[in-house]
Steps between C-alpha positions, in 0.01 A plus 500: 500500500740611775230559744343162430839331557507661837173346607620161629780670691258746665254218584774295654614800702144589619417145589829456686431809710148365566629168616763670723241733650248220532744272682588787750137554558417136537800400721549808728133540602398269778240228438131566487502885526618600157174554326124473543371149594827324429437252785160417336639450153777275630248297691288453189806383302606263779147352516489464120834318499350279784240377259772387251715313742459195723640689807185447711588707804573810279174686556502434883859566583617787278316775687713419808814535275367841394451587873853406579608737219296780647675440830828554320375837371263620769238737380556723805791647309250640261247662732264614233497147342421310816125521449548307177671205648282189440380293793723187473368333807148470363566469126222652297380372156693788357823313562376137517269468197569552138227747413622697192605298192697786349709426197788668678508244772551220241794691368663533841405146602711344228838586653350471839428139439863425489571677823212360706746331752740792520514760769199730491723812466664351196166434352397859556806649351491265204134597415588863530770438240218392268342833549827673409526317164139596441600862550789458260240407236300814584808717441565331168147579364512847657812583282351333191169706557688817545693431171171492319387831656821696470667338192759781447607564860716238653547652848120573521450120428741419792320737732173300498635173638736705729204674654326172562815347637564778746151530648549362846138384574481307165830317559412429863197304388652357187806344681269339756246214459181647367231370266498834327856479352401270221209724420728796461711306258199364302353849482829650383542241224126557399573887483800441278317263258209733469736799453642319195160404359340842544804693369470285183123526490453126470354190652747214500640221710622750757137598580409135543794440723406807705152363550635172623740669738209716626311196609810373681537845663139471626585160644803646670355787700201743502738793442484400124128599484587830344583311185146415430405868490796567265402206279139637480627826347755322292251255345275799415791664335561189306141476379508874385845454338457178314124480439263201449783274376626440855174547701427132560848427627510812712164422647602143590820620650316760709242258636774241591696769672190615685416152625859430612473819715209327692612148511874503571521723808229314691718478814271640762337263762173685465499406124421852376627591166785748489245778401288405778785523741550861409126584470433398861700810604353745250291796625499879464658517852788272412561671163525832680734350764726354224549859365645615835840666461642249752441213254694677227778591737517133603499390137778744412716405799442132448588517124842658578623378834333336799694216672401176651133428528421831328524669832840655551522835323783726405533857617258741340780686320548203264138481406494869436796477269337203323173687467688787333670254268166346408319837473766621248458190305125534495519854376748380225273220410207743447722711274620173329142395429419847365798483257398145405140596429595813309787316321741786577800287576640250246666288767174468704309435181702173471380375840193283385489315831382788713124410496553138620746635768231743629236218481699275724588771749145630510327173536744396782392818693141397453562154660703679782193724560270209519715318747522827704118515512471138615764529770362827623163332550667224701669740722853398401785751477785365287695640209358363174784625278601140418183474284670750261818291455372294208493823313829638636661493157231711331509746802880526462485564133241779552723663762808484284312625198386800717859582601625451150254756363598763754885449478699694229633260246856614552473434876280195487751231535689679779181563694396131463838395626442723797161356570631140459771582761255660733274192502800272561604721803137512612477124503833464674388755770171310552702187567772648724308764679150330539503124411796373690449702813141392509550128416803480723474741801860415594628661180726788601 
């Protein structure tokens, strides 16, 4: 009872830290160069708002406003980023046409509609604030999910959202304007709902709500495609678990989900289905290319800490330390799974949500690999780690579970406090030693 009474206080504290950190990320970072494609996402939101308002010159004049904003923060300060600066003299359709009806843009456009005549920088920062609140929701459900996995270990529960919160790459994107932020929140809520359902071995309203949220996640961004693979395995488990009584309902739900996968994300100008978009890049050569060690290095670095347009990397020593942290967690996780399968640890036996956690993390990796194959075929070289962020909560749970298994019980809380402090200091170092000197070269 005492631990449950602490839950609202802990949630308030975690969300407060999230909002403070998000505000720092959103306000200190110069416009446009915070995360991948932010200028494109802002353009799409502005164009969507333009469809809702009678301000006729909006779609013609606003790119020049953006150009003036670029002049205030010249890209020459970020030498690596200069190649990504859009051509604002000859405006392309990428910035002048509404081409991707993502659900995320409708969410951002609602507050943007009230700021349409305000300074463009104020609009940008306000919409970034929307992202910060979305991230606060992710942290809430990260903690609630961890509470289901680790019911008897309060500090272990806190470590899961803490690990999410102090992952620089994640917070860089999730405090900027991005159509994937809402997808991360929806996927995290879906994970929590299915965690409750599968741990109780039931099909209830939570499953129905998770199905609806999955369709909305598909509508939001293609990074949610890993959910359909997970649902395939989950529906098969439901059929095996509950038998013919539920077969008709499960079949209808599966067909509806499958159709929504094809219909909702139809954004591409060539009108290919989403499966076709990936299949055009599929060959034995591209599959072999996606297995190159460089791709996994880029994925690892991008997951933990790459600044700006996913181009500015930290010194190698930090990636080495993070690799050691992750490797120890992976070894611990294997031991954790062995104990779980053999039922040798009563605390681990209580963790009924481990299969769904592995399912979410594994299917996210499948989608990451599929995108890596496609981009390798197209000759692009870009970190694709952001495609893993919809499953960042399951990944964090698995890492913490691995560490929990290896740490002696008497020292576990002290070690977790040390790890929490280390990640806080790491994030502070990233900002003071990398972000600020890079974004502001005049920083002493």
